[in-house]
N, C-alpha and C positions, 0 to 999 in steps of 0.2 A: 337531847337537851342536856347539860350537864342537871346536879340535884339542882345545886346553888342557883339554880336559872332563879327558883322564886323569887329570889331579890333583888338581882340583877331590875330584874322586870318592874315589881312593886310598890317604887316609888315612882315610874316615868308615866308621864301625857301620851296617849299615842294623839295623835290630829293627823284626820283620813279631809282632802277634797277634793269633789267633783262637781264641774258644768255636767256630770248630768244628773238625772232622775236618779239612782238608783246604785251604790259606788258596788265597782264588778264586783263578783263573787268573785275571783281567782285569784283578786288582792281581800278584800274579806279572810276568804279562809286559810293563804297566811297569817294572817294580821291574826289568825282566833290560836294559832300555834305556840302563840307566848302569849303568859298572861304579864302582860300589862297591865298598872297599877287602873287605868280610864283607858278607855280609847269617841274619842271625837268624833263626827264626826258632819260633812258639813255637802250636802247638796246639792242640785241647781244655782252652782256660782256663778253670779256672769265678770266674778276677776277673783286673780293669786290673793290680790291682795286679803280677801277677806279669813284665810288662814290667820291671820297675825288677828281676830278677831277668838279667834277660838285660841291662839295665846293666851290671851289673858281671861279664859275663862275657863282655862285648869287648872287642874288641885294641885301640879305636881311642880316645880320650876324645873324639874328636865322632861322637854320634849321633844318627840319623836316625831316627825315629819313623814310621810306617805302619799307618796306623788298617785293617783290611778294608777298609772301603763308603766308601773314595778313591779317586781316584787323583792325585796327587799329580804339577803340576811341575817335578822336581825339577834337572834345570836351571836352573830363574829361580828356584826357591829359592833354592842354595846356588852362586848370579850371586850375589843381590840379601850372602848371607852375607858377601863376603870382606871386611876388615878395609880 
């Protein structure tokens, strides 16, 4: 990660949702590499549409949604999202 990466993540709310009781450890380990401003986790979700509730609860306007079966290279993705 670049030295200025904290500024990229600090105003981003990362939203995680799963139907499982616990969020997958491998994905959480990846998320923890990045200093998101906040991470909201929903478990035992009967519907993927419940992510919208977490979106509304987010502190920041910029949202990063992480599916529970993928590892996302957030450093590359957020770097590309800069204006």
